[in-house]
C-alpha positions, 0 to 999 in steps of 0.5 A: 297888261300895264305895259301896253296900256294906252297904247293903240297898237302893239309894238310892230303891229303897223309892221305886220299887218299885212304879211301873208298868214305864213309869214305870221305863223313863222314868226308866231312859232320863232318866237313861242320856240324862244319864249319856251327854250324849243327854239332849236337854233334854227331861226326864222323860218325862210318866208319871213326873210323871203317877206322882209327882204322882199324890194317891195317890203321898204316901199309899203312900210317906209311911213312906219319906220320914219315914225318908228325913229322920230324925223319927222323933218322933211328934206333930206339934210341931216345932222351933217351931210345932205342925203341928195348930195350923196345920191347925185354922187353915186347917180353921177359916178355910175355906182347907181342908176337913176331913182325916179319913185326915190323919197329922201327924207 
């Protein structure tokens, strides 16, 4: 397939590399249903949503997300605001608890 020439991995492959079989089956069945017009409008199975919204998911996939958005510069300073300042304000006001493992990039 010409669009995939020179690619080491398919788009999304790293995000799904450790997905349980039932999650992969749910995604595959839903996508195939949409392609063939037999989706029925039900969307993805609950097991897919549960896996994607599990609190550990963003932590294990953080590097993949950062790579996809193209931000490779370390640091907390954005174009207009410093994420560390925002985090500190939320923590000091009691809206969030201290998160030792938080990685603001």
